C-alpha positions as MATLAB code, in Angstrom:
seq = 'MPEREATIASRVGLHARPASLFAEAAAAQPVEVTIAMQGEPAEEALDASSMLSLMSLGASHGDVVVLRAEGDGADAALDELVKILETDLDAT';
ca = [
     -67.816  -70.104   93.832;
     -69.062  -73.098   95.829;
     -66.983  -74.110   98.801;
     -67.151  -76.665  101.594;
     -65.317  -77.097  104.872;
     -64.145  -80.532  105.951;
     -62.435  -81.828  109.073;
     -59.566  -84.223  108.389;
     -60.551  -87.573  109.908;
     -57.525  -89.712  109.017;
     -55.224  -90.219  111.978;
     -52.117  -89.335  109.953;
     -53.781  -86.328  108.335;
     -53.379  -85.767  104.601;
     -50.185  -87.781  104.285;
     -49.246  -90.921  102.363;
     -52.262  -93.178  101.698;
     -55.034  -90.681  102.590;
     -53.439  -87.987  100.420;
     -53.053  -90.421   97.531;
     -56.684  -91.552   97.711;
     -57.937  -87.978   97.985;
     -55.764  -86.692   95.110;
     -57.010  -89.513   92.886;
     -60.645  -88.685   93.725;
     -60.059  -84.956   93.158;
     -58.452  -85.630   89.770;
     -61.486  -87.691   88.734;
     -63.887  -84.785   89.274;
     -65.328  -82.894   86.279;
     -64.112  -79.588   87.737;
     -60.839  -78.281   89.151;
     -60.859  -78.390   92.942;
     -58.629  -76.382   95.251;
     -57.841  -76.962   98.909;
     -56.602  -74.620  101.636;
     -56.365  -74.582  105.387;
     -59.295  -72.824  107.055;
     -58.555  -69.118  107.332;
     -56.150  -69.014  104.389;
     -57.001  -66.660  101.507;
     -58.654  -68.315   98.499;
     -55.830  -67.155   96.230;
     -53.383  -69.278   98.246;
     -55.410  -72.468   97.723;
     -53.603  -75.447   96.215;
     -54.542  -77.970   93.536;
     -56.461  -80.726   95.350;
     -55.477  -83.334   92.758;
     -51.741  -82.849   93.380;
     -50.040  -85.170   95.891;
     -47.224  -82.640   96.305;
     -49.712  -79.861   97.093;
     -51.564  -82.044   99.596;
     -48.350  -83.030  101.365;
     -47.160  -79.400  101.513;
     -50.513  -78.329  102.980;
     -49.567  -80.075  106.221;
     -53.164  -80.883  107.223;
     -53.262  -83.036  110.366;
     -56.025  -85.038  112.035;
     -58.734  -82.636  113.209;
     -57.632  -79.722  111.011;
     -60.310  -77.967  108.964;
     -59.709  -77.402  105.264;
     -61.724  -75.503  102.667;
     -62.456  -77.012   99.265;
     -63.502  -74.789   96.371;
     -64.588  -75.517   92.792;
     -66.405  -73.738   90.021;
     -68.416  -74.963   87.079;
     -70.952  -77.635   86.220;
     -70.877  -80.341   88.856;
     -68.938  -78.316   91.425;
     -71.408  -78.870   94.268;
     -71.552  -82.635   93.739;
     -67.771  -82.842   93.406;
     -67.239  -80.944   96.654;
     -69.804  -83.073   98.491;
     -68.042  -86.260   97.374;
     -64.592  -84.972   98.352;
     -65.781  -83.797  101.780;
     -67.019  -87.335  102.485;
     -63.571  -88.687  101.661;
     -61.781  -86.220  103.940;
     -64.208  -86.862  106.782;
     -63.594  -90.632  106.602;
     -60.691  -92.215  108.493;
     -58.890  -93.589  105.448;
     -56.312  -95.246  107.698;
     -59.009  -97.564  109.048;
     -60.200  -98.823  105.628;
];
């Protein structure tokens, strides 16, 4: 299963606007994407397209998360989502 690590760049972490933008992008992907804090077991990963899941993750600025997806287009989907997480969405 492809996976990518990303460092949260937004100053407020994955809360409010950044979480909303990320969840929308994750939902638009052709594959299901999960997200977890670095070091958490894969089976505890949360749905990356769910605002509630993203808010409960508690990812802050500088935290590292792991994205996972499986299926056709998984690598491209993960690459796109990593770019979003590693952009300061508060500054845009």
